[in-house]
Structures are given as structure tokens and as C-alpha cells.
DSSP file (Angstrom, degrees, kcal/mol; ACC not computed):
  #  RESIDUE AA STRUCTURE BP1 BP2  ACC     N-H-->O    O-->H-N    N-H-->O    O-->H-N    TCO  KAPPA ALPHA  PHI   PSI    X-CA   Y-CA   Z-CA
    1    1 A M     >        0   0    0      0, 0.0     4,-2.2     0, 0.0     5,-0.2   0.000 360.0 360.0 360.0 -32.8    3.8   21.0   26.6
    2    2 A D  H  >  +     0   0    0      1,-0.2     4,-2.2     2,-0.2     5,-0.2   0.892 360.0  53.7 -59.3 -39.7    7.1   19.6   27.7
    3    3 A Y  H  > S+     0   0    0      1,-0.2     4,-2.4     2,-0.2    -1,-0.2   0.940 108.3  49.8 -61.2 -46.3    7.3   17.3   24.6
    4    4 A S  H  > S+     0   0    0      1,-0.2     4,-2.3     2,-0.2    -1,-0.2   0.896 109.8  50.6 -59.3 -41.1    6.8   20.4   22.3
    5    5 A K  H  X S+     0   0    0     -4,-2.2     4,-2.4     1,-0.2    -1,-0.2   0.899 110.9  49.0 -65.2 -38.5    9.5   22.3   24.1
    6    6 A Q  H  X S+     0   0    0     -4,-2.2     4,-2.2     2,-0.2    -2,-0.2   0.878 110.8  49.7 -69.1 -36.5   11.9   19.4   23.7
    7    7 A V  H  X S+     0   0    0     -4,-2.4     4,-2.3     2,-0.2    -2,-0.2   0.890 110.8  49.8 -68.9 -38.1   11.1   19.0   20.0
    8    8 A L  H  X S+     0   0    0     -4,-2.3     4,-2.7     2,-0.2     5,-0.2   0.927 110.3  50.7 -64.1 -44.4   11.7   22.7   19.4
    9    9 A T  H  X S+     0   0    0     -4,-2.4     4,-2.5     1,-0.2    -2,-0.2   0.912 109.9  50.0 -58.6 -43.4   15.0   22.4   21.3
   10   10 A L  H  X S+     0   0    0     -4,-2.2     4,-2.7     1,-0.2    -1,-0.2   0.908 109.9  51.5 -62.1 -41.8   15.9   19.5   19.0
   11   11 A G  H  X S+     0   0    0     -4,-2.3     4,-2.3     2,-0.2    -2,-0.2   0.926 109.9  47.7 -61.1 -46.4   15.0   21.5   16.0
   12   12 A F  H  X S+     0   0    0     -4,-2.7     4,-2.1     1,-0.2    -1,-0.2   0.929 113.7  48.9 -60.1 -44.5   17.1   24.5   17.0
   13   13 A T  H  X S+     0   0    0     -4,-2.5     4,-2.5    -5,-0.2     5,-0.2   0.917 109.8  50.7 -62.2 -43.7   20.0   22.1   17.7
   14   14 A L  H  X S+     0   0    0     -4,-2.7     4,-2.5     1,-0.2    -1,-0.2   0.910 111.1  48.6 -62.2 -40.8   19.7   20.3   14.4
   15   15 A F  H  X S+     0   0    0     -4,-2.3     4,-2.2     2,-0.2    14,-0.4   0.854 110.4  51.6 -69.3 -32.6   19.7   23.6   12.5
   16   16 A E  H  X S+     0   0    0     -4,-2.1     4,-2.2    -5,-0.2    -2,-0.2   0.922 112.2  45.9 -66.0 -42.3   22.8   24.8   14.4
   17   17 A L  H  X S+     0   0    0     -4,-2.5     4,-2.4     2,-0.2    -2,-0.2   0.884 113.0  50.2 -68.3 -38.0   24.7   21.6   13.6
   18   18 A L  H  X S+     0   0    0     -4,-2.5     4,-1.6    -5,-0.2    -1,-0.2   0.902 108.9  52.0 -65.7 -40.6   23.6   21.8   10.0
   19   19 A S  H  <>S+     0   0    0     -4,-2.2     5,-2.9     7,-0.3     3,-0.2   0.932 111.4  46.7 -58.2 -47.1   24.7   25.4    9.8
   20   20 A Q  H ><5S+     0   0    0     -4,-2.2     3,-1.8     1,-0.2    -2,-0.2   0.899 108.7  55.2 -63.7 -40.1   28.1   24.4   11.2
   21   21 A A  H 3<5S+     0   0    0     -4,-2.4    -1,-0.2     1,-0.3    -2,-0.2   0.810 106.8  51.6 -62.9 -30.1   28.4   21.5    8.8
   22   22 A L  T 3<5S-     0   0    0     -4,-1.6    -1,-0.3    -3,-0.2    -2,-0.2   0.387 122.3-108.1 -87.3   3.5   27.8   23.9    5.9
   23   23 A G  T < 5S+     0   0    0     -3,-1.8    -3,-0.2     1,-0.3     2,-0.2   0.695  78.8 126.6  81.4  18.6   30.6   26.1    7.2
   24   24 A L  S   <S-     0   0    0     -5,-2.9    -1,-0.3    -6,-0.2    -2,-0.1  -0.550  73.6 -76.1-105.1 169.1   28.2   28.8    8.3
   25   25 A N    >   -     0   0    0     -2,-0.2     3,-2.5     1,-0.1     4,-0.3  -0.418  48.7-118.2 -58.3 136.0   27.7   30.6   11.6
   26   26 A P  T 3  S+     0   0    0      0, 0.0     4,-0.3     0, 0.0    -7,-0.3   0.785 113.9  48.8 -53.3 -29.2   25.9   28.2   14.0
   27   27 A S  T 3> S+     0   0    0      1,-0.2     4,-2.9     2,-0.1     5,-0.2   0.400  82.7 102.8 -91.4   4.8   22.9   30.5   14.2
   28   28 A Y  H <> S+     0   0    0     -3,-2.5     4,-1.3     1,-0.2    -1,-0.2   0.935  85.0  37.3 -57.4 -56.5   22.6   31.1   10.4
   29   29 A L  H  4>S+     0   0    0    -14,-0.4     5,-2.1    -4,-0.3     4,-0.4   0.869 117.7  51.2 -66.2 -36.9   19.6   28.8    9.7
   30   30 A N  H >45S+     0   0    0     -4,-0.3     3,-1.2     1,-0.2     5,-0.2   0.894 107.4  53.8 -65.2 -39.0   17.8   29.7   13.0
   31   31 A D  H 3<5S+     0   0    0     -4,-2.9    -1,-0.2     1,-0.3    -2,-0.2   0.790 102.9  57.9 -66.6 -26.7   18.2   33.4   12.1
   32   32 A L  T 3<5S-     0   0    0     -4,-1.3    -1,-0.3    -5,-0.2    -2,-0.2   0.615 121.0-110.9 -75.6 -11.8   16.6   32.7    8.8
   33   33 A G  T X 5S+     0   0    0     -3,-1.2     3,-1.5    -4,-0.4     4,-0.3   0.648  72.5 141.0  92.6  17.3   13.6   31.4   10.7
   34   34 A C  T 3 <S+     0   0    0     -5,-2.1     3,-0.3     1,-0.3    31,-0.2   0.794  77.1  40.4 -62.6 -28.5   14.0   27.8    9.7
   35   35 A A  T 3  S+     0   0    0     -6,-0.3    -1,-0.3    -5,-0.2   -23,-0.1   0.126  84.0 103.9-108.3  21.2   13.0   26.5   13.1
   36   36 A D  S <  S+     0   0    0     -3,-1.5     2,-0.5     1,-0.1    -1,-0.2   0.721  74.1  59.5 -76.1 -19.2   10.1   29.0   13.8
   37   37 A L        -     0   0    0     -3,-0.3     2,-0.6    -4,-0.3    -1,-0.1  -0.931  63.5-159.3-119.2 129.2    7.4   26.5   13.1
   38   38 A L        +     0   0    0     -2,-0.5     2,-0.5     2,-0.0   -30,-0.0  -0.919  17.6 175.9-102.3 120.5    6.7   23.3   14.9
   39   39 A L        -     0   0    0     -2,-0.6     2,-0.6     2,-0.0    -2,-0.0  -0.981   9.2-168.1-127.2 118.4    4.6   21.0   12.8
   40   40 A L        +     0   0    0     -2,-0.5     2,-0.4     2,-0.0    -2,-0.0  -0.932   8.8 175.8-110.3 119.4    3.8   17.5   14.1
   41   41 A M        -     0   0    0     -2,-0.6     2,-0.5     2,-0.0    -2,-0.0  -0.970  11.9-158.7-120.6 136.4    2.3   15.0   11.7
   42   42 A G        -     0   0    0     -2,-0.4     2,-0.4     2,-0.0    -2,-0.0  -0.959   9.8-179.3-118.4 132.2    1.7   11.5   12.7
   43   43 A H        -     0   0    0     -2,-0.5     2,-0.5     2,-0.0    -2,-0.0  -0.975   7.2-166.1-125.0 140.1    1.3    8.6   10.2
   44   44 A Y        -     0   0    0     -2,-0.4    -2,-0.0     2,-0.0     0, 0.0  -0.987   5.1-178.0-129.0 124.7    0.6    5.0   11.0
   45   45 A Y        -     0   0    0     -2,-0.5     3,-0.1     3,-0.0    -2,-0.0  -0.952  21.9-140.5-120.7 108.5    1.1    2.3    8.4
   46   46 A P        -     0   0    0      0, 0.0    -2,-0.0     0, 0.0     0, 0.0  -0.286  37.4 -85.3 -65.8 154.4    0.1   -1.1    9.6
   47   47 A P        -     0   0    0      0, 0.0    27,-0.0     0, 0.0     3,-0.0  -0.294  46.0-109.8 -61.1 141.5    2.4   -4.0    8.5
   48   48 A C        -     0   0    0      1,-0.1     6,-0.0    -3,-0.1    -3,-0.0  -0.532  16.1-142.6 -71.7 133.3    1.5   -5.4    5.1
   49   49 A P  S    S+     0   0    0      0, 0.0    -1,-0.1     0, 0.0     0, 0.0   0.753  98.5  30.0 -72.1 -20.4    0.1   -8.9    5.4
   50   50 A Q    >   +     0   0    0      1,-0.1     3,-2.0     2,-0.0     4,-0.3  -0.552  67.8 167.4-134.7  71.7    1.9  -10.0    2.2
   51   51 A P  G >  S+     0   0    0      0, 0.0     3,-1.1     0, 0.0    -1,-0.1   0.723  71.8  67.1 -62.3 -21.8    5.1   -8.0    1.9
   52   52 A K  G 3  S+     0   0    0      1,-0.2    -2,-0.0     3,-0.0     0, 0.0   0.681  95.5  58.0 -71.4 -16.5    6.5  -10.2   -0.8
   53   53 A L  G <  S+     0   0    0     -3,-2.0     2,-0.4     2,-0.0    -1,-0.2   0.527  81.0 106.1 -89.0  -6.9    3.8   -9.0   -3.2
   54   54 A I    <   -     0   0    0     -3,-1.1     3,-0.1    -4,-0.3    -6,-0.0  -0.598  42.0-179.4 -80.8 128.7    4.7   -5.3   -2.9
   55   55 A M        -     0   0    0      1,-0.4     2,-0.3    -2,-0.4    -1,-0.2   0.659  54.5 -81.8 -97.0 -20.9    6.5   -3.9   -5.9
   56   56 A G        -     0   0    0      2,-0.0    -1,-0.4     0, 0.0     2,-0.3  -0.907  40.0-102.2 144.6-174.8    7.0   -0.3   -4.6
   57   57 A T        -     0   0    0     -2,-0.3     3,-0.1    -3,-0.1     2,-0.0  -0.863  39.2 -81.8-140.0 172.7    5.2    2.9   -4.2
   58   58 A T        -     0   0    0     -2,-0.3    -1,-0.1     1,-0.1    -2,-0.0  -0.295  60.8 -80.1 -74.7 164.0    5.0    6.3   -5.9
   59   59 A N        -     0   0    0      1,-0.0     2,-0.4    -2,-0.0    -1,-0.1  -0.288  49.4-166.1 -63.6 149.7    7.6    9.0   -5.2
   60   60 A Y        +     0   0    0     -3,-0.1     2,-0.3     2,-0.0    -1,-0.0  -0.994  10.4 177.9-138.8 142.6    7.1   11.0   -2.0
   61   61 A K        -     0   0    0     -2,-0.4     2,-0.3     2,-0.0    -2,-0.0  -0.996  24.1-130.6-146.4 146.2    8.5   14.2   -0.7
   62   62 A D        -     0   0    0     -2,-0.3     2,-0.3     2,-0.1     5,-0.0  -0.702  14.2-140.2 -88.8 143.1    8.1   16.3    2.4
   63   63 A S  S    S+     0   0    0     -2,-0.3     2,-0.2     0, 0.0    -1,-0.1  -0.289  75.0  81.9 -99.7  50.1    7.5   20.0    1.9
   64   64 A N  S    S-     0   0    0     -2,-0.3     3,-0.1     1,-0.1    -2,-0.1  -0.776  83.1-113.5-139.2-176.6    9.7   20.9    4.8
   65   65 A I  S    S+     0   0    0      1,-0.3     2,-0.4    -2,-0.2    -1,-0.1   0.907  94.5  15.9 -90.9 -47.8   13.3   21.4    5.6
   66   66 A I        -     0   0    0      2,-0.0     2,-0.5     0, 0.0    -1,-0.3  -0.989  60.1-161.5-131.9 137.6   14.0   18.6    8.1
   67   67 A T        -     0   0    0     -2,-0.4     2,-0.6    -3,-0.1    -5,-0.0  -0.980   7.9-156.8-114.6 126.8   12.0   15.5    8.9
   68   68 A T        -     0   0    0     -2,-0.5     2,-0.5     2,-0.0    -2,-0.0  -0.914  13.2-157.6-103.8 120.4   12.7   13.7   12.1
   69   69 A L        -     0   0    0     -2,-0.6     2,-0.8     8,-0.0    -2,-0.0  -0.838  12.0-153.1-104.9 129.3   11.7   10.1   12.0
   70   70 A L        -     0   0    0     -2,-0.5     2,-0.2     0, 0.0    -2,-0.0  -0.885  25.6-148.0 -97.9 108.5   10.9    7.9   15.0
   71   71 A Q        -     0   0    0     -2,-0.8     2,-0.1     1,-0.1     5,-0.0  -0.521  11.2-158.9 -80.3 140.0   11.6    4.4   13.8
   72   72 A D    >   -     0   0    0     -2,-0.2     3,-0.6     3,-0.1    -1,-0.1  -0.337  39.3 -84.5-105.1-167.9    9.7    1.5   15.2
   73   73 A Q  T 3  S+     0   0    0      1,-0.2    -2,-0.0    -2,-0.1    -1,-0.0   0.705 118.3  67.4 -72.3 -20.3   10.5   -2.2   15.3
   74   74 A M  T 3  S-     0   0    0      1,-0.1    -1,-0.2     2,-0.0    -3,-0.0   0.814  80.6-173.0 -73.8 -29.9    9.2   -2.9   11.7
   75   75 A G    <   +     0   0    0     -3,-0.6    -1,-0.1     1,-0.1    -3,-0.1  -0.249  36.4 127.6  69.8-163.0   11.9   -0.9   10.0
   76   76 A G              0   0    0     -5,-0.0    -1,-0.1     1,-0.0    -2,-0.0   0.362 360.0 360.0  95.9  -4.9   11.8   -0.3    6.3
   77   77 A L              0   0    0     -8,-0.0    -2,-0.0     0, 0.0    -8,-0.0   0.397 360.0 360.0-113.2 360.0   12.2    3.5    6.2
């Protein structure tokens, strides 16, 4: 549970900073409910055995407001 609380705190903080960067009241996005939902999705993509053969992938988009990425040693995102 501690991890969830910390992630929620991070979300509220990010929305406050984003609101300020947009010239709005710091609580603006939080008051709209932007941080009301915690959704944790985990994806694991193993390293490609032949990365030089990769031409690309299709377009991808998240259907959320902010995505927080935990980068690993492989990089590439």
C-alpha cells in the first residue's frame, strides 16, 4: 500500500506542477479530478535478439493524461 500512496502523491505533484506551468492555479487539474484514478499497467518487452533487423512499429498512444515511465538499462523509450 505504501507504493500506491507514493504513486498517488507523485501524480498530485505532477498535476500541480503542470497546472503552474500552464499559468493556472496549482490545484486546477487536481480539482478537475485528473488524479482521481490510479491505474498501474506493467509491460515487459524482452530485448530483441536481432535489433538491426527492426524497421519500426505501429503508432501507439496512451488513453490517459500522464504516463510515468520507469526506464531500465536497455533504453530505447
